[in-house]
N, C-alpha and C positions, 0 to 999 in steps of 0.2 A: 540220697546217695551219700556214701562216705567217701570223702575226697582225701587222696594223698597228693598234696601240692608241694611245690618246691620254690626256692629262690636260688637262682644260679648266676650270681654276678661274676664279672671279670674283675679281679682286684688290680685294676690299672689306675685307680684314683680313689679319692674319698667318696663315700656314699652320698649321692645327691638326693633331692627330695623326690624326683620322679622314681628312682629305683627304690627309695624307702617306701613310697606308696605301694609300689608293686609288691614288695616284700610283705607289707602290712596286709594287703588284700589276700595274698596267698596264705598268710598266717590265719587270718580271720575265717577264710573258707574252710581250712583244715579244722580249726577249733570248733566252728559252728556245726560241722558234720560229724565231729568225733573222730576225725582222721589224723593223718600224720603231716607234720611240717618238716620238710627236708631242706638242708642247706648244702649246696654244692658249689665248689669254686671252679670256674672255667679259666684256668691259669695257663693256657697254652701259649699266650703271648708273654714269654718269659722275660723279654727285654723290658716290658712295662709292668711286670707283676712281682715286684720285690716282696720279700717276706713281711716287711714292716707294713705294707699296704694291706696285705691279707689279714695281718693281726689287727690293724685299725678297723677293718671292715667287721670282723667278728666282735670287736669291742663296741662299735657303734650300734650293731644290731642288739647286743645285750642291753646297752643303755636304753635303747628304744623300747625294750621290753619284749622283743621277739626271740624268745629262746627256742631253739630247734630241737626236734625229737631225734633226728639223725643228722650226722654231718661232721665236719672237722671238730676235733677235740672231744667229740661225744661218741663217735663211731656209729655202728649199726650193721644190720645184716647185708647191706648192699654196697659196702665200701670197696675200695677207698673213695673218698668224696672230693678229690681234687683230680682234674683231668690228667695232669702230667703223671700221676700215679696209676693211671688206667690204660696206658699205652699198650701193654700186652693184651688186654681185653679187646681193644679196638683192632689189633692185628688179626685176631681170630675172625672177627666179623667182616673185615676187609676181604679176607680170603674167601669167606662164604660168598660174598657178592661176586668176586672174580670167578669162582668155580661155577656159579650159576649163570654167568654171562651178564649179570646186572651191572657190572663195572668193568672198566678197561683202562690201561695205562695211556697217558697222554704225554707226548714228547714235545709239544709246542712250546716254544720259548715265549717269554713275556713280550718280546719285541714282535713276534709273529702274531700274538693274540691282540696286541695293541693295534697293529696295522689292520687286522681283520675287523676289529670294532670300528675303526675310523672309516673304513670302506663302507661298512653297513650304515653308519650315520650319514655319510655323504649320499648314499642311495635312498635315504629316507626310511631306513628300516631300523627296528629296535635291535641294539647290539646283543648278540648271543653267540655262543660257541657253535661253529659250523658242523662239528662232529667229524672233522677230517681224520683224527686218529682212531675213531670208532671202526673205520673200514680196514684198518691194518690187519693183515693175517696174524693169527695168534703166534705162529712160529717166528715171524719177523719181529714182533713186539718182544718176545722172549729173548731173541738174539741181541736186541738193542739194550735190554735190561742187563743181560749177562755181560755186555761190554762196558757196563758202568754208566750208561747214559741216564741222566736225570729224567724222572717222569713223575708227574702227578697222577692221581687216580680220579677218574670221572665216573659219575653215575649215568648209566644209559637210560634216558627218558624215552618212553614210547612216543612215536612220531605223530600219533593221532589219539583222539579221545579227550574227555573232559573229566577233571577231578572236582567233586563237590565236597566242600568242607562246611560243616555246621558250626559256626562260631557262637559261643554263648553270649557275646555282646553284639556282634554284627549280623547274626543270622547266617543263612546259607550263602556261601560265596562259591563261584565257579571259576575254574582255571583251565584254560586250554593247554594240554600237555605240549603241543607243538611250540608254544610260546616260551616254555621254560628253558629249553636248551639243556645239554648235558653239563652238569655242574660238577665242580671239584669237591671230592669228599676227603682226599688226602693230598696235602701239598707235596711239592717235589722234594722238600727237605724231610719228609716223613711225618710231619706234624699233622694232627687231625684238623679238618676244617669244621667250622661251627655247625654246618648243616648236619654233619654225620655224628660228631661226638655228643652234641646236645640232644639229638633225637634218641640215639642209642642209650645214653645214660638215663633218660626219662623212662624208657621201656624196661631196662634192666633193673632200675630202682623202684619199679612198680608205681610210678607216678601216673595218676589218671586224670589230673587236672593241671594244665599249664596256663598260668596267668602271666602275661607279659605285655609290653607296649605294642601299640599298633604298628610300629615300625618293623615288627617281625611278621606282619601279615603275609608278605610275599615269601617268607621262609617256610611257612607252614606246609604248602603243597609239596615242596621238595622233601621235607622231613617225613611227611606221611608216605611218600613213595619209597623212601629208604626202609621204613618200618614194614611196609607191606611186602617189599622184596625179601626181607629177612623173616617174615612170618611172625613179627612181634606185635604186641598190642599197641593201638594208637590211642593216646590220651584225648580228653576233651580240651579244647582251646578257648581261652577268653582273652581277647586283646584289648587292652585299655587305651582309650584316647590319650595322647601325650599331653603332659602338662605344658602350658604356655605361660609366657610372661605377660605383663600388661600390654605389650606391643603386639600381641597375637602371634609371636614367633615362639618356636620351641624354647623351653626354659633353659637358660644358660647364665653364666656369671655376668655376661654383658647386659642382660635385662633384669638383673636383680636376684638371681638365684644364689642360694648359699648351700654349702654342703651341710650334712647333718652335724659334722664335727664343728663347723663354724657356729651353727645355731646353739650347739651344746656349750661352746666356749662363751657365747653371749649370755648364757644362763637360762635358756629355755628349758622347761621341764618336759620329760618324755611323755607324760600324760597329755600335755598340750599338743604335741606333735601327733600323738595317736588320734586325738579327737579331730584335729585339723585335717590330717591326711585321710582319716577314715570317712570324712564327710565331704571329701573333695572328689567329685565325680561319682559318688555313690549316694543314693537317696535313702536316707533314714526317715522314719515317720515324722520326725521333727528335728529341728536344729539345736536341741538342748544338749547340755553336757551329758556325756555318757561315761560311766565307769567301764572297766574292761569287760565285766560280765555282760553289760548291755551292748557294748560294741560288738561282741561276739554273737550274742543271741539274736540281734536284729539285723545282722549282715546277710545279704542275699545277692548272689550273682545276677539275678534278674533285675536288680535295682542299680546296676552300673549303667550310666548313661553313655550315649555315643558322642555327645557334644564335647569339645575340648574343655578341660578344666583349666582355670587360670590361677596362678599363684598370686595371692594377695597378702602382702606383709601385714596390712592392717587387720585382716581376719585372723592371721596367725597370732598377733598380739592380743586379740580378743580371747582366743582360746587359751593363751598363756595366762591372762587375767583369771579366766575361769578355773584353770588348773591350780592357781595359787589359792583361790577361794575354796576349792573342793579338797585341797590337801590337808592332812592332819598336821598339827604343830610339829610333831616329831620329824615328819618328812621335810617340812620347811626349815627346821633347825639344821638338819643334816645338809640341806641344799645351801644354806647361807653361812654355816659355822666358820669356815676357813676365811671367807671374805670379811666377816665382821669381827674376827678375833682381835684386830688392832684397836677397835673402839669399844666393843661391848664386853663387859665383864662376863665370864662364863656363867656365873650364878644368875645373871640378869637376862641371858640370851632368850630363853623360852618366853618370858614375859614381854621382852622387846618385840619378838616376832609376832606374838599374839596382838600386840598393840598396833603394829604397822601393817599387818597383812592386807587390810582393805585398801591400803594406799600404795601398794607396790605391784609391779608386774615383773620386773627384772631385778637381778641382784644389785645393779647400780642404784635403783631406787631405795633399796634397803640400806645401802652404804650411805646415801645422802641423809636419810633419817637417823642413822647411827651417829653421824657427825653432828647433827643438830641436837641430839640428846646428850652426847657424852664428850663433845669437844667444845672449846670456846666458839661462840656463835657470832660470826661476822654478819652485820646487817647491811643490806643494800641501801644506797642513799635514799631511795624513795621511802623505804620502811623507816629509816632513821628520821626522815623529815616528818612522817606521819606521827611517829611516837613522840617527837619533841614537842608536838602541840598539846600533848596530854599534860594536865597540871601535875606539879610535883606532889601535891597532896594525894593524888590517886596512887602514885607509886609508893608513897610512905604508908598508906593504908594497905596496899597490896603486900608489902614486905612484912608489916606487923601481923596481918592476918595469916600469911603463909607460915610465919614462925610459930603461930599458935596451932595451925593445922597442916603440918608439912607433908603428910602422906595422904590427905583426903581432899582432893580438888573440889568436890562438891561442897563440903563443909567450909573450905577456904573461900570459894567464890561466893557462897551465900553470905558469909560474914563480911566480905569485901563489899558486896552489894549493899548491905545494910549501912556500912560506914560511908560509902561513897555516894549513895543515893542513885546508883546506876543499875540498869538491868538489861537483859537481852543483848543485842549486838553491841551496844555502847559499853557494856561491861566486858563481854567475852572477846570481842575483836582485838582490842589493844593487848589483852593478856596473851592471845594466840600469837600475835605479831612479835611481842617481846620474847616469848618463850621459844618460838620455833622459827621466826623470821619469815613465816608463810601465813597467808590469809586463810588457808584451808589445810586440812591434814587429819591425822589420827585424833581420836578423842583425847582431850587433854587430861581427862580423869585417868586414862591408862598411861599416858606419857609422863605425867608429873612425878610419880614415884620413881621413875627411872633416871630423871635428870639429877645429877649431884646437887646437894643442898646449896653449896657455895655458889654453884653456877646459876641456880635459880635466883638467888639473892642478887647476884651480879646483873642478871638480865632484867630484874625489876628496879634497877636504878634509873632515876630520871635522866633523860637525854637532853642535853642542851642544844638549842637550835643553832 
């Protein structure tokens, strides 16, 4: 089946990992089936949806590599793609529901509704709207509206019957209509409620697959009832188990979650996030690195698990390391150029990145190695103590051998070995400590040509105890 899927965020904050995974799965489903990926902004909460947050959301999605076929800044045949620009469309369909008797005005105040819910709780009943305004004669309702009385609009749910929904993750689920209650589809201020606008937009934009979090499971029967009442097509639904932190609670900043923007600022590569999120709650044939083509080709809705997925920063770092190893040098140079400009000469940047790529995960690692190569090298006390035990004759031989072979570490170290009588770790360990201040790191054969000659000679000077 060819899927037209969508991602419909509310731009009330920066994109977090849970929403990013939802967007990725919708993107992969569309691409895998040869369908459409649509972006739609649900911006009816105007107080919390400033333009800069919407712009940041678009920017983060592009950075993640999820370019949309239709949506803001791209357009398409079913626009506009922001809810506040679709209010006239909603008005037409509200009127259809009113005309058919599937909706009615509700004049209950928030205080009355709160008192009703509290009485139901005290009686041990699930709180839901009693339907008191449903019984108002149509003429009386019209007179109150004409008098300027504020009213919301409620959907009239059948008092009996069962609605069965086949969820692509959870299987068939049944909902007793009597338990749903008549729900609001338009607020008293005229703004559309989520149940209505979200479902109507899906139908009018020809979306036939809705992937979203399991917290929307209870919304689904209400939205299906709206679409059925309007004679509009009902999409397939796939509700993803929510991401959890290590404490088993829904992922939040309190238990370690970071926004996509935070991770981007830390230097994570988008390919790392695509691999991490793509394999978080979705079973691929194996847990190997996947390029975008394989992520798409091997994605299947049937392989989404029902168990909660847990955010693991250690696993994310693993995929970041994999991303660095699988990226070409040009990508890595572009990733690091600005940060390294203070230390690495432009003409040496590509060679430097090639030399250190196996020893870095985040840009901070590359900065550390840049300082070790191109800036004066301060040595920790323990390293200085270890190097001070090396005889001065070794360093004299090291300096003279280097000046004879300054660009060829292998030729230099071979000559030094012959002169000093050392080999293996006894030869290479003090050289690495002196040249980098570290016992491990990139191959010295690649680093040596990058370190300025004067700095190499300074580092090969005997250290007094």
